[in-house]
OpenMM code with the backbone's topology and positions (N, CA, C; nanometers):
from openmm import Vec3, app, unit

residues = "MET ILE ILE LYS TYR SER ASN SER ALA LYS LYS TYR ILE GLU SER LEU ASP SER LYS THR LYS ARG ARG ILE LYS GLN ALA ILE ASP GLY LEU PRO ASN GLY ASP VAL LYS VAL LEU LYS GLY TYR ASP ASP LYS ARG LYS ARG LEU ARG VAL GLY LYS TYR ARG ILE ILE TYR ASN TYR ILE THR GLU ARG GLU VAL GLU ILE LEU TYR ILE MET ASP VAL ASP SER ARG GLY ASP ILE TYR LYS".split()
positions = [
    Vec3(10.2176, 23.4815, 9.9334),
    Vec3(10.2940, 23.5957, 9.8876),
    Vec3(10.2467, 23.6344, 9.7472),
    Vec3(10.2424, 23.7625, 9.7249),
    Vec3(10.2018, 23.8164, 9.5947),
    Vec3(10.3275, 23.8484, 9.5144),
    Vec3(10.3243, 23.8206, 9.3855),
    Vec3(10.4360, 23.8532, 9.2968),
    Vec3(10.3881, 23.9593, 9.1987),
    Vec3(10.4626, 24.0709, 9.1932),
    Vec3(10.4329, 24.1777, 9.0975),
    Vec3(10.5539, 24.1970, 9.0080),
    Vec3(10.5267, 24.2296, 8.8815),
    Vec3(10.6318, 24.2496, 8.7826),
    Vec3(10.6292, 24.3935, 8.7325),
    Vec3(10.7480, 24.4517, 8.7106),
    Vec3(10.7534, 24.5813, 8.6438),
    Vec3(10.7145, 24.5591, 8.4981),
    Vec3(10.6766, 24.6641, 8.4305),
    Vec3(10.6380, 24.6512, 8.2893),
    Vec3(10.7525, 24.5982, 8.2046),
    Vec3(10.8751, 24.6468, 8.2312),
    Vec3(10.9897, 24.6015, 8.1515),
    Vec3(11.0196, 24.4541, 8.1754),
    Vec3(11.0068, 24.4079, 8.3003),
    Vec3(11.0312, 24.2668, 8.3302),
    Vec3(10.9271, 24.1786, 8.2625),
    Vec3(10.8012, 24.2202, 8.2700),
    Vec3(10.6930, 24.1444, 8.2075),
    Vec3(10.7141, 24.1349, 8.0564),
    Vec3(10.7510, 24.2465, 7.9963),
    Vec3(10.7722, 24.2512, 7.8514),
    Vec3(10.8889, 24.1609, 7.8095),
    Vec3(10.9977, 24.1633, 7.8869),
    Vec3(11.1134, 24.0809, 7.8530),
    Vec3(11.0809, 23.9325, 7.8659),
    Vec3(11.0132, 23.8946, 7.9728),
    Vec3(10.9776, 23.7531, 7.9919),
    Vec3(10.8875, 23.7052, 7.8788),
    Vec3(10.7913, 23.7865, 7.8384),
    Vec3(10.7008, 23.7479, 7.7304),
    Vec3(10.7730, 23.7337, 7.5965),
    Vec3(10.8870, 23.8001, 7.5787),
    Vec3(10.9608, 23.7920, 7.4525),
    Vec3(11.0450, 23.6646, 7.4411),
    Vec3(11.0584, 23.5901, 7.5515),
    Vec3(11.1427, 23.4706, 7.5518),
    Vec3(11.0669, 23.3499, 7.4968),
    Vec3(11.1438, 23.2465, 7.4574),
    Vec3(11.0806, 23.1223, 7.4125),
    Vec3(11.0164, 23.0519, 7.5316),
    Vec3(10.9250, 22.9607, 7.5046),
    Vec3(10.8439, 22.9002, 7.6111),
    Vec3(10.9282, 22.8228, 7.7127),
    Vec3(11.0341, 22.7550, 7.6685),
    Vec3(11.1182, 22.6781, 7.7607),
    Vec3(11.1895, 22.7716, 7.8592),
    Vec3(11.2435, 22.8816, 7.8093),
    Vec3(11.3141, 22.9781, 7.8943),
    Vec3(11.2168, 23.0489, 7.9876),
    Vec3(11.0979, 23.0828, 7.9360),
    Vec3(10.9940, 23.1439, 8.0198),
    Vec3(10.9620, 23.0544, 8.1389),
    Vec3(10.9467, 22.9271, 8.1116),
    Vec3(10.9130, 22.8305, 8.2158),
    Vec3(11.0252, 22.8232, 8.3201),
    Vec3(11.1517, 22.8209, 8.2752),
    Vec3(11.2655, 22.8160, 8.3677),
    Vec3(11.2683, 22.9388, 8.4587),
    Vec3(11.2450, 23.0562, 8.4008),
    Vec3(11.2484, 23.1803, 8.4779),
    Vec3(11.1330, 23.1843, 8.5776),
    Vec3(11.0145, 23.1460, 8.5340),
    Vec3(10.8991, 23.1485, 8.6247),
    Vec3(10.9158, 23.0467, 8.7378),
    Vec3(10.9741, 22.9302, 8.7089),
    Vec3(10.9992, 22.8309, 8.8138),
    Vec3(11.1020, 22.8828, 8.9143),
    Vec3(11.2042, 22.9539, 8.8647),
    Vec3(11.3062, 23.0103, 8.9536),
    Vec3(11.2451, 23.1166, 9.0444),
    Vec3(11.1576, 23.2002, 8.9886),
    Vec3(11.0918, 23.3037, 9.0686),
    Vec3(11.0012, 23.2396, 9.1739),
    Vec3(10.9270, 23.1372, 9.1356),
    Vec3(10.8395, 23.0675, 9.2304),
    Vec3(10.9198, 22.9992, 9.3411),
    Vec3(11.0448, 22.9628, 9.3126),
    Vec3(11.1291, 22.8928, 9.4097),
    Vec3(11.2068, 22.9839, 9.5028),
    Vec3(11.1917, 23.1155, 9.4879),
    Vec3(11.2642, 23.2068, 9.5761),
    Vec3(11.2224, 23.1845, 9.7197),
    Vec3(11.3093, 23.1970, 9.8155),
    Vec3(11.4435, 23.2533, 9.8166),
    Vec3(11.5540, 23.1538, 9.7835),
    Vec3(11.5208, 23.0334, 9.7415),
    Vec3(11.6225, 22.9358, 9.7015),
    Vec3(11.6777, 22.9723, 9.5652),
    Vec3(11.7997, 22.9322, 9.5401),
    Vec3(11.8631, 22.9581, 9.4119),
    Vec3(11.9915, 23.0371, 9.4313),
    Vec3(12.0525, 23.0759, 9.3203),
    Vec3(12.1772, 23.1524, 9.3228),
    Vec3(12.1419, 23.2998, 9.3410),
    Vec3(12.1299, 23.3420, 9.4663),
    Vec3(12.0848, 23.4769, 9.5008),
    Vec3(12.1982, 23.5530, 9.5671),
    Vec3(12.2158, 23.6788, 9.5278),
    Vec3(12.3128, 23.7671, 9.5926),
    Vec3(12.2499, 23.9038, 9.6109),
    Vec3(12.2897, 23.9720, 9.7188),
    Vec3(12.2455, 24.1092, 9.7420),
    Vec3(12.3321, 24.2002, 9.6559),
    Vec3(12.2694, 24.2939, 9.5846),
    Vec3(12.3433, 24.3864, 9.4994),
    Vec3(12.4031, 24.4984, 9.5829),
    Vec3(12.5271, 24.5288, 9.5581),
    Vec3(12.5954, 24.6360, 9.6299),
    Vec3(12.5593, 24.7704, 9.5677),
    Vec3(12.5594, 24.8737, 9.6495),
    Vec3(12.5370, 25.0084, 9.6005),
    Vec3(12.3917, 25.0524, 9.6015),
    Vec3(12.3031, 24.9717, 9.6571),
    Vec3(12.1609, 25.0064, 9.6649),
    Vec3(12.1180, 25.0036, 9.8110),
    Vec3(12.0457, 25.1051, 9.8534),
    Vec3(12.0001, 25.1119, 9.9922),
    Vec3(11.8822, 25.0203, 10.0200),
    Vec3(11.8090, 24.9812, 9.9145),
    Vec3(11.6888, 24.8999, 9.9353),
    Vec3(11.7161, 24.7502, 9.9419),
    Vec3(11.8436, 24.7115, 9.9409),
    Vec3(11.8852, 24.5712, 9.9530),
    Vec3(11.8238, 24.4814, 9.8461),
    Vec3(11.8161, 24.5334, 9.7241),
    Vec3(11.7645, 24.4506, 9.6153),
    Vec3(11.8595, 24.3360, 9.5891),
    Vec3(11.8059, 24.2308, 9.5342),
    Vec3(11.8831, 24.1087, 9.5114),
    Vec3(11.8774, 24.0697, 9.3649),
    Vec3(11.9686, 23.9799, 9.3284),
    Vec3(11.9638, 23.9248, 9.1939),
    Vec3(11.9624, 23.7738, 9.2027),
    Vec3(11.8847, 23.7154, 9.1140),
    Vec3(11.8748, 23.5707, 9.1026),
    Vec3(11.9329, 23.5328, 8.9676),
    Vec3(12.0248, 23.4365, 8.9678),
    Vec3(12.0851, 23.3906, 8.8425),
    Vec3(12.0119, 23.2668, 8.7950),
    Vec3(11.9702, 23.2704, 8.6683),
    Vec3(11.9072, 23.1553, 8.6037),
    Vec3(11.9791, 23.1388, 8.4699),
    Vec3(12.0828, 23.0550, 8.4694),
    Vec3(12.1624, 23.0390, 8.3480),
    Vec3(12.2265, 23.1708, 8.3103),
    Vec3(12.2034, 23.2164, 8.1867),
    Vec3(12.2622, 23.3433, 8.1435),
    Vec3(12.1728, 23.4631, 8.1746),
    Vec3(12.0622, 23.4395, 8.2423),
    Vec3(11.9671, 23.5469, 8.2739),
    Vec3(11.9804, 23.5889, 8.4197),
    Vec3(11.9499, 23.7163, 8.4442),
    Vec3(11.9514, 23.7704, 8.5793),
    Vec3(11.8157, 23.8327, 8.6081),
    Vec3(11.7669, 23.8097, 8.7275),
    Vec3(11.6385, 23.8633, 8.7720),
    Vec3(11.6680, 23.9532, 8.8917),
    Vec3(11.6371, 24.0810, 8.8793),
    Vec3(11.6571, 24.1761, 8.9877),
    Vec3(11.5234, 24.1901, 9.0604),
    Vec3(11.5239, 24.1698, 9.1919),
    Vec3(11.3984, 24.1722, 9.2665),
    Vec3(11.4196, 24.2282, 9.4055),
    Vec3(11.3091, 24.2559, 9.4712),
    Vec3(11.3116, 24.3034, 9.6083),
    Vec3(11.1804, 24.2641, 9.6755),
    Vec3(11.1810, 24.2585, 9.8050),
    Vec3(11.0591, 24.2351, 9.8815),
    Vec3(11.0101, 24.3686, 9.9343),
    Vec3(10.8831, 24.3987, 9.9142),
    Vec3(10.8243, 24.5208, 9.9675),
    Vec3(10.6996, 24.4834, 10.0470),
    Vec3(10.6583, 24.5718, 10.1350),
    Vec3(10.5393, 24.5480, 10.2165),
    Vec3(10.4381, 24.6573, 10.1905),
    Vec3(10.3186, 24.6170, 10.1529),
    Vec3(10.2068, 24.7100, 10.1338),
    Vec3(10.0923, 24.6621, 10.2210),
    Vec3(10.0482, 24.7474, 10.3106),
    Vec3(9.9347, 24.7150, 10.3982),
    Vec3(9.9530, 24.5787, 10.4664),
    Vec3(10.0697, 24.5574, 10.5198),
    Vec3(10.1044, 24.4360, 10.5941),
    Vec3(10.1065, 24.3091, 10.5085),
    Vec3(10.1113, 24.3240, 10.3765),
    Vec3(10.1217, 24.2098, 10.2857),
    Vec3(10.2594, 24.2154, 10.2186),
    Vec3(10.3326, 24.1031, 10.2251),
    Vec3(10.4641, 24.0995, 10.1620),
    Vec3(10.4488, 24.0721, 10.0132),
    Vec3(10.5177, 24.1541, 9.9334),
    Vec3(10.5102, 24.1434, 9.7881),
    Vec3(10.6506, 24.1202, 9.7344),
    Vec3(10.6638, 24.0218, 9.6475),
    Vec3(10.7880, 23.9989, 9.5755),
    Vec3(10.7784, 24.0811, 9.4476),
    Vec3(10.8613, 24.1849, 9.4368),
    Vec3(10.8552, 24.2757, 9.3222),
    Vec3(10.9719, 24.2463, 9.2283),
    Vec3(10.9402, 24.1979, 9.1085),
    Vec3(11.0406, 24.1695, 9.0068),
    Vec3(11.0669, 24.3001, 8.9326),
    Vec3(11.1857, 24.3560, 8.9531),
    Vec3(11.2190, 24.4865, 8.8975),
    Vec3(11.2655, 24.4792, 8.7528),
    Vec3(11.3490, 24.3798, 8.7231),
    Vec3(11.4054, 24.3710, 8.5887),
    Vec3(11.4497, 24.2283, 8.5608),
    Vec3(11.4445, 24.1906, 8.4359),
    Vec3(11.4924, 24.0611, 8.3884),
    Vec3(11.5658, 24.0871, 8.2578),
    Vec3(11.6841, 24.0334, 8.2439),
    Vec3(11.7601, 24.0515, 8.1200),
    Vec3(11.8774, 23.9529, 8.1203),
    Vec3(11.9500, 23.9514, 8.0103),
    Vec3(12.0667, 23.8624, 8.0022),
    Vec3(12.1803, 23.9217, 8.0842),
    Vec3(12.2745, 23.8397, 8.1175),
    Vec3(12.3846, 23.8791, 8.2059),
    Vec3(12.4581, 24.0018, 8.1556),
    Vec3(12.4829, 24.0108, 8.0267),
    Vec3(12.5598, 24.1216, 7.9719),
    Vec3(12.4857, 24.2534, 7.9690),
    Vec3(12.3538, 24.2513, 7.9733),
    Vec3(12.2750, 24.3743, 7.9586),
    Vec3(12.2083, 24.4221, 8.0865),
    Vec3(12.1937, 24.3386, 8.1853),
    Vec3(12.1151, 24.3733, 8.3038),
    Vec3(12.1780, 24.4827, 8.3878),
    Vec3(12.3092, 24.4891, 8.3931),
    Vec3(12.3756, 24.5829, 8.4840),
    Vec3(12.4096, 24.7162, 8.4184),
    Vec3(12.3673, 24.7379, 8.2947),
    Vec3(12.3998, 24.8632, 8.2241),
    Vec3(12.3056, 24.9731, 8.2630),
] * unit.nanometer
topology = app.Topology()
chain = topology.addChain("A")
for resn in residues:
    res = topology.addResidue(resn, chain)
    for name in ("N", "CA", "C"):
        topology.addAtom(name, app.Element.getBySymbol(name[0]), res)
């Protein structure tokens, strides 16, 4: 499976300290396991993964018969849903 990041998600992850970066990347690599819920109000069935106080919004997309895990956004719990 290929993992792609939006520019905002990539930028936010790079701004974190190395320990937190490692935790987030390990959680993404471990998908679909973890504290995952489908977000309500979206037709594309995007999901959120909880990693401590951080939330990762992602979705699976298919391009040319290849499944891609697309990381849409990463932010702290209080800011991600705004």
